[in-house]
Residue frames as qw, qx, qy, qz and C-alpha x, y, z in Angstrom:
[[0.011, -0.086, 0.347, -0.934, 4.50, -91.29, -80.23],
 [0.026, -0.524, -0.835, 0.168, 1.18, -91.32, -78.42],
 [0.059, -0.552, -0.311, -0.772, -1.53, -88.83, -79.25],
 [0.083, 0.018, 0.555, -0.828, -3.07, -86.72, -76.57],
 [0.222, 0.481, 0.803, -0.273, -6.71, -87.12, -75.65],
 [0.365, 0.779, 0.304, -0.410, -9.00, -85.79, -78.39],
 [0.044, 0.648, -0.518, -0.557, -6.21, -85.41, -80.92],
 [0.210, 0.237, -0.827, -0.465, -7.22, -87.10, -84.17],
 [0.346, 0.177, 0.848, -0.360, -10.36, -88.64, -82.69],
 [0.570, 0.529, 0.105, -0.619, -12.60, -87.27, -85.42],
 [0.453, 0.499, -0.651, -0.349, -10.60, -89.07, -88.12],
 [0.027, -0.138, 0.977, -0.162, -10.52, -92.26, -86.07],
 [0.464, 0.327, 0.618, -0.543, -14.29, -92.10, -85.68],
 [0.584, 0.542, -0.228, -0.560, -14.75, -91.60, -89.42],
 [0.301, 0.373, -0.866, -0.143, -12.65, -94.70, -90.04],
 [0.190, 0.061, 0.909, -0.367, -14.59, -96.67, -87.46],
 [0.553, 0.439, 0.305, -0.639, -17.88, -95.51, -88.95],
 [0.528, 0.499, -0.525, -0.442, -16.74, -96.61, -92.44],
 [0.133, 0.211, -0.965, 0.077, -15.72, -99.99, -91.02],
 [0.362, 0.211, 0.720, -0.554, -19.08, -100.33, -89.23],
 [0.617, 0.484, -0.011, -0.621, -20.98, -99.60, -92.43],
 [0.416, 0.412, -0.772, -0.249, -18.92, -102.25, -94.23],
 [0.036, -0.025, 0.958, -0.284, -19.78, -104.78, -91.54],
 [0.503, 0.349, 0.411, -0.675, -23.44, -103.74, -91.77],
 [0.615, 0.474, -0.374, -0.508, -23.36, -104.52, -95.50],
 [0.239, 0.295, -0.925, -0.001, -21.61, -107.85, -94.82],
 [0.277, 0.132, 0.819, -0.485, -24.28, -108.91, -92.32],
 [0.593, 0.454, 0.138, -0.651, -27.03, -107.86, -94.74],
 [0.505, 0.455, -0.641, -0.355, -25.40, -109.87, -97.55],
 [0.039, 0.128, -0.972, 0.192, -25.16, -112.90, -95.28],
 [0.453, 0.293, 0.579, -0.611, -28.85, -112.51, -94.47],
 [0.601, 0.497, -0.232, -0.582, -29.58, -112.43, -98.19],
 [0.355, 0.342, -0.859, -0.136, -27.61, -115.62, -98.77],
 [0.182, 0.051, 0.890, -0.414, -29.45, -117.33, -95.90],
 [0.570, 0.402, 0.251, -0.671, -32.72, -116.29, -97.52],
 [0.548, 0.458, -0.562, -0.417, -31.61, -117.92, -100.77],
 [0.153, 0.181, -0.963, 0.125, -30.76, -121.14, -98.94],
 [0.366, 0.220, 0.690, -0.585, -34.15, -121.11, -97.21],
 [0.613, 0.455, -0.109, -0.637, -35.90, -120.58, -100.57],
 [0.387, 0.356, -0.826, -0.201, -34.05, -123.64, -101.80],
 [0.138, 0.041, 0.914, -0.380, -35.54, -125.65, -98.90],
 [0.518, 0.406, 0.375, -0.653, -39.03, -124.47, -99.86],
 [0.548, 0.482, -0.464, -0.503, -38.44, -125.30, -103.55],
 [0.195, 0.209, -0.958, 0.020, -37.34, -128.81, -102.55],
 [0.316, 0.189, 0.753, -0.545, -40.44, -129.18, -100.42],
 [0.585, 0.453, 0.006, -0.673, -42.60, -128.34, -103.43],
 [0.423, 0.358, -0.771, -0.313, -41.08, -131.33, -105.27],
 [0.887, -0.255, -0.001, -0.386, -42.40, -133.66, -102.58],
 [0.829, 0.213, -0.443, 0.267, -39.00, -135.35, -102.33],
 [0.570, -0.817, 0.016, -0.082, -38.21, -135.21, -98.63],
 [0.837, -0.183, 0.093, 0.507, -34.65, -136.45, -99.08],
 [0.406, 0.512, 0.130, 0.746, -33.95, -133.28, -101.10],
 [0.342, -0.846, -0.109, -0.394, -35.65, -131.17, -98.44],
 [0.808, -0.549, 0.005, 0.213, -33.46, -132.77, -95.80],
 [0.719, 0.118, 0.116, 0.675, -30.29, -132.12, -97.80],
 [0.158, 0.647, 0.142, 0.733, -31.18, -128.48, -98.46],
 [0.532, -0.801, -0.126, -0.242, -32.36, -127.96, -94.89],
 [0.830, -0.371, -0.020, 0.416, -29.07, -129.29, -93.51],
 [0.506, 0.330, 0.110, 0.789, -27.20, -126.81, -95.70],
 [0.171, -0.752, -0.153, -0.619, -29.42, -123.95, -94.51],
 [0.730, -0.666, -0.147, -0.036, -29.27, -125.06, -90.87],
 [0.786, -0.149, -0.022, 0.599, -25.47, -125.30, -90.92],
 [0.326, 0.463, 0.126, 0.814, -25.15, -121.87, -92.54],
 [0.331, -0.774, -0.146, -0.520, -27.53, -120.10, -90.15],
 [0.803, -0.548, -0.130, 0.193, -25.86, -121.73, -87.14],
 [0.666, 0.051, 0.017, 0.744, -22.44, -120.53, -88.31],
 [0.059, 0.628, 0.174, 0.756, -23.89, -117.06, -88.89],
 [0.558, -0.763, -0.177, -0.276, -25.40, -116.91, -85.40],
 [0.822, -0.357, -0.096, 0.434, -22.17, -118.08, -83.76],
 [0.471, 0.285, 0.059, 0.833, -20.21, -115.33, -85.55],
 [0.208, -0.725, -0.173, -0.633, -22.75, -112.76, -84.38],
 [0.730, -0.657, -0.170, -0.076, -22.67, -114.04, -80.80],
 [0.818, -0.318, 0.012, 0.479, -18.91, -114.34, -80.54],
 [0.480, 0.079, 0.186, 0.854, -17.71, -111.42, -82.70],
 [0.015, 0.527, 0.341, 0.778, -20.31, -108.89, -83.81],
 [0.481, -0.758, -0.376, -0.227, -22.48, -108.58, -80.71],
 [0.656, -0.526, -0.161, 0.516, -19.54, -108.17, -78.28],
 [0.406, 0.112, 0.191, 0.886, -18.00, -105.60, -80.64],
 [0.149, -0.645, -0.395, -0.637, -21.26, -103.66, -80.86],
 [0.597, -0.729, -0.329, 0.055, -21.62, -103.73, -77.10],
 [0.637, -0.272, -0.041, 0.720, -18.06, -102.46, -76.77],
 [0.198, 0.311, 0.267, 0.891, -18.88, -99.51, -79.01],
 [0.388, -0.392, -0.095, -0.829, -22.24, -98.75, -77.45],
 [0.119, -0.039, -0.912, 0.391, -22.91, -100.23, -74.03],
 [0.427, 0.166, 0.301, -0.837, -26.40, -98.70, -74.17],
 [0.695, 0.196, -0.413, -0.555, -27.51, -101.44, -76.62],
 [0.021, -0.263, 0.941, -0.212, -26.75, -104.34, -74.28],
 [0.550, 0.205, 0.617, -0.524, -30.45, -105.10, -73.67],
 [0.696, 0.533, -0.128, -0.464, -31.14, -105.22, -77.41],
 [0.356, 0.497, -0.787, -0.081, -28.18, -107.50, -78.01],
 [0.253, -0.099, 0.891, -0.364, -29.34, -109.82, -75.23],
 [0.668, 0.371, 0.340, -0.548, -32.79, -109.91, -76.83],
 [0.612, 0.565, -0.445, -0.328, -31.25, -110.81, -80.19],
 [0.122, 0.358, -0.918, 0.118, -29.29, -113.63, -78.55],
 [0.480, 0.109, 0.720, -0.489, -32.50, -114.90, -76.95],
 [0.717, 0.497, -0.022, -0.488, -34.03, -114.93, -80.42],
 [0.353, 0.497, -0.781, -0.131, -31.11, -117.08, -81.56],
 [0.243, -0.086, 0.910, -0.326, -32.20, -119.62, -78.95],
 [0.637, 0.391, 0.415, -0.519, -35.76, -119.57, -80.36],
 [0.576, 0.593, -0.419, -0.374, -34.43, -119.92, -83.93],
 [0.114, 0.362, -0.924, 0.046, -32.38, -122.93, -82.84],
 [0.455, 0.126, 0.756, -0.453, -35.53, -124.41, -81.28],
 [0.687, 0.529, 0.097, -0.489, -37.43, -124.01, -84.55],
 [0.388, 0.562, -0.698, -0.215, -34.54, -125.53, -86.48],
 [0.150, -0.170, 0.946, -0.230, -34.78, -128.54, -84.18],
 [0.590, 0.339, 0.525, -0.510, -38.55, -128.77, -84.73],
 [0.611, 0.591, -0.307, -0.427, -38.03, -128.71, -88.51],
 [0.185, 0.423, -0.887, -0.023, -35.50, -131.53, -88.16],
 [0.384, 0.055, 0.829, -0.403, -38.03, -133.51, -86.09],
 [0.668, 0.491, 0.192, -0.526, -40.69, -133.03, -88.77],
 [0.493, 0.577, -0.589, -0.279, -38.26, -134.23, -91.42],
 [0.038, -0.277, 0.945, -0.167, -37.33, -137.27, -89.34],
 [0.449, 0.255, 0.736, -0.439, -41.03, -138.09, -88.89],
 [0.111, 0.152, 0.716, 0.672, -41.78, -137.31, -92.55],
 [0.060, 0.703, 0.631, -0.322, -44.66, -135.12, -91.38],
 [0.325, 0.313, 0.367, 0.813, -45.05, -132.78, -94.35],
 [0.198, -0.814, -0.419, -0.351, -48.04, -130.87, -92.98],
 [0.563, -0.781, -0.099, 0.252, -46.29, -130.01, -89.72],
 [0.637, -0.083, 0.232, 0.730, -43.07, -129.39, -91.63],
 [0.196, 0.591, 0.363, 0.693, -44.71, -126.67, -93.72],
 [0.384, -0.870, -0.256, -0.174, -46.20, -125.03, -90.64],
 [0.697, -0.571, 0.033, 0.432, -42.88, -125.14, -88.79],
 [0.540, 0.154, 0.282, 0.778, -40.98, -123.72, -91.75],
 [0.016, -0.780, -0.332, -0.529, -43.49, -120.85, -91.87],
 [0.554, -0.821, -0.115, 0.078, -42.90, -120.14, -88.19],
 [0.714, -0.277, 0.176, 0.619, -39.13, -120.30, -88.72],
 [0.388, 0.463, 0.336, 0.722, -39.29, -117.96, -91.72],
 [0.213, -0.875, -0.260, -0.348, -41.32, -115.40, -89.79],
 [0.673, -0.692, -0.006, 0.261, -39.00, -115.56, -86.79],
 [0.669, -0.082, 0.252, 0.694, -35.83, -115.24, -88.89],
 [0.246, 0.658, 0.343, 0.624, -37.27, -112.38, -90.99],
 [0.351, -0.907, -0.146, -0.180, -38.17, -110.32, -87.91],
 [0.751, -0.527, 0.101, 0.386, -34.86, -111.14, -86.28],
 [0.619, 0.176, 0.279, 0.713, -32.75, -110.14, -89.29],
 [0.059, 0.804, 0.258, 0.532, -34.62, -106.86, -89.62],
 [0.537, -0.842, -0.053, 0.015, -33.97, -106.07, -85.94],
 [0.756, -0.289, 0.192, 0.555, -30.27, -106.86, -86.35],
 [0.466, 0.404, 0.317, 0.720, -29.89, -104.74, -89.46],
 [0.150, -0.886, -0.231, -0.373, -31.81, -101.84, -87.90],
 [0.651, -0.723, 0.030, 0.227, -29.59, -101.96, -84.80],
 [0.700, -0.048, 0.268, 0.661, -26.44, -102.08, -86.90],
 [0.261, 0.650, 0.319, 0.639, -27.66, -99.12, -88.96],
 [0.353, -0.909, -0.154, -0.159, -28.47, -97.09, -85.84],
 [0.712, -0.559, 0.133, 0.405, -25.05, -97.76, -84.39],
 [0.608, 0.101, 0.331, 0.714, -23.15, -96.95, -87.58],
 [0.114, 0.713, 0.326, 0.611, -25.19, -93.77, -88.15],
 [0.457, -0.865, -0.164, -0.125, -25.43, -92.58, -84.54],
 [0.082, -0.854, 0.471, -0.204, -22.71, -91.37, -82.22],
 [0.846, 0.092, -0.480, 0.214, -19.89, -93.84, -81.70],
 [0.525, -0.820, 0.155, -0.165, -18.24, -94.07, -78.33],
 [0.385, 0.535, -0.696, 0.285, -14.90, -94.85, -76.83],
 [0.102, 0.176, -0.868, 0.454, -14.48, -97.62, -74.32],
 [0.210, -0.403, -0.889, -0.047, -18.18, -98.48, -74.35],
 [0.004, -0.495, -0.448, 0.744, -19.48, -95.14, -73.13],
 [0.302, 0.601, 0.668, 0.317, -22.44, -93.93, -75.16],
 [0.068, -0.907, -0.261, 0.323, -22.01, -90.25, -74.30],
 [0.418, -0.289, 0.391, 0.767, -19.24, -89.46, -76.78],
 [0.442, 0.766, 0.215, -0.415, -20.44, -86.88, -79.27],
 [0.646, 0.175, 0.500, 0.549, -19.51, -87.38, -82.88],
 [0.071, 0.815, 0.069, -0.570, -18.66, -83.96, -84.28],
 [0.338, -0.171, 0.656, 0.653, -17.36, -85.03, -87.69]]
């Protein structure tokens, strides 16, 4: 049997909010793991053995690319569906993904050229970009999971639970 409009919506929103908070924790944990992989790249760089740096960088690069694809294809569309008022922020985050991919490519170029000085500079730029980006993502996720959730992408639904 179908419920009538408004019937049980408070409970549904509580469930959705719990799910959103779980996804927020999952994204944060993924960011933590990416940070560990990046630290591994830096530790390899300190050894001066560029073949180890390359190996660790490829692992990091593959992981962050997979993470960004999941965000672009699953999380960001879902967030936009819940709150169409965050579309501009989501677009900005996707534009940052393009910049991150550009820096990943520059790191790869430095490794191919065995240019350690430029490699260190480029890794610093990448680290700064990714740190800011992850903070923006996590802040947005927290705002959405704490603020009013909406039905069918309309941001004017009041959460009365």
